[in-house]
C-alpha positions as CSV (number, residue, x, y, z in Angstrom):
1,M,28.5,39.8,-42.9
2,L,27.6,36.8,-45.0
3,S,25.6,34.0,-43.5
4,A,27.4,31.0,-42.0
5,R,24.4,28.8,-42.6
6,P,25.0,25.1,-43.5
7,M,25.6,24.6,-47.2
8,H,23.4,21.4,-47.4
9,R,20.1,23.3,-47.5
10,H,18.2,23.3,-50.8
11,P,14.9,24.8,-52.0
12,N,12.0,22.3,-51.9
13,I,9.8,24.0,-54.5
14,A,10.5,23.2,-58.1
15,A,8.3,26.0,-59.3
16,W,10.7,29.0,-58.7
17,Q,10.2,31.5,-61.5
18,R,13.0,33.7,-62.7
19,E,11.9,37.3,-63.2
20,E,13.2,39.7,-65.8
21,D,15.3,41.6,-63.2
22,G,17.1,38.3,-62.3
23,S,15.2,37.7,-59.1
24,Y,13.3,34.6,-58.3
25,K,9.7,34.2,-57.1
26,S,7.5,31.3,-55.8
27,E,4.4,30.8,-53.8
28,I,3.6,28.6,-50.7
29,D,0.1,28.4,-49.4
30,G,-0.8,31.9,-50.7
31,F,2.4,33.5,-49.4
32,A,4.7,35.0,-52.1
33,V,8.4,34.4,-51.7
34,H,10.9,36.6,-53.5
35,V,14.7,36.2,-53.6
36,V,16.8,39.1,-54.9
37,W,20.5,39.6,-55.4
38,R,22.2,42.6,-53.7
39,S,25.3,43.5,-55.6
40,E,28.5,44.9,-54.2
41,S,28.4,48.4,-52.8
42,R,31.0,51.1,-52.6
43,D,30.6,50.7,-48.9
44,A,32.7,47.7,-48.0
45,S,30.6,47.0,-44.9
46,V,27.6,46.2,-47.1
47,P,28.0,42.6,-48.3
48,R,26.8,41.3,-51.6
49,G,24.5,38.3,-51.7
50,F,20.9,37.2,-51.7
51,L,18.0,38.4,-49.6
52,W,14.5,36.8,-49.3
53,K,11.2,38.4,-48.6
54,V,7.8,36.8,-47.9
55,E,4.4,38.5,-48.2
56,G,1.1,37.0,-47.2
57,P,-2.4,37.5,-48.6
58,N,-3.4,39.6,-45.6
59,G,-0.3,41.8,-45.5
60,E,1.9,39.6,-43.4
61,K,5.6,40.2,-44.1
62,A,8.9,38.6,-43.2
63,E,12.4,39.2,-44.6
64,A,16.0,38.0,-44.3
65,A,17.9,39.4,-41.3
66,E,21.2,38.9,-43.1
67,V,22.6,38.5,-46.6
68,I,22.9,34.9,-47.7
69,E,25.8,33.9,-50.0
70,E,24.2,31.0,-51.8
71,I,20.9,31.3,-53.6
72,E,19.8,27.8,-52.7
73,I,20.1,28.6,-49.0
74,A,18.2,31.9,-49.5
75,M,15.4,30.1,-51.3
76,S,15.2,27.4,-48.7
77,L,15.1,30.0,-45.8
78,G,12.4,32.0,-47.7
79,E,10.4,28.8,-48.1
80,D,10.7,28.0,-44.4
81,A,9.6,31.5,-43.5
82,A,6.6,31.3,-45.8
83,R,5.5,27.9,-44.3
84,H,5.9,29.2,-40.8
85,A,3.9,32.4,-41.6
86,A,1.2,30.3,-43.3
87,A,1.0,28.0,-40.3
88,E,0.7,31.0,-37.9
89,A,-1.9,32.6,-40.1
90,G,-3.9,29.3,-40.1
91,A,-3.5,28.9,-36.3
92,S,-4.8,32.5,-35.7
93,A,-7.7,32.1,-38.1
94,G,-8.8,28.9,-36.4
């Protein structure tokens, strides 16, 4: 099922880098954000769209719970997750 998230979200980081495989990467406060495209599957129940993943410097991880139809929304949600994880990491360190 594709996400029903609002269409007005946009990434805030201008430094997203396109990778050779067509995915996009960025970094927020030491947390790597990666957005990948999942293409159509032979299984009609598996939707196509974008998925985001976040990895922190100490092995912290977060990922999309659902496929996102628009790349801008996937990037924005990945950025939000990275900021949240960085804030939590900072709070637990202090």
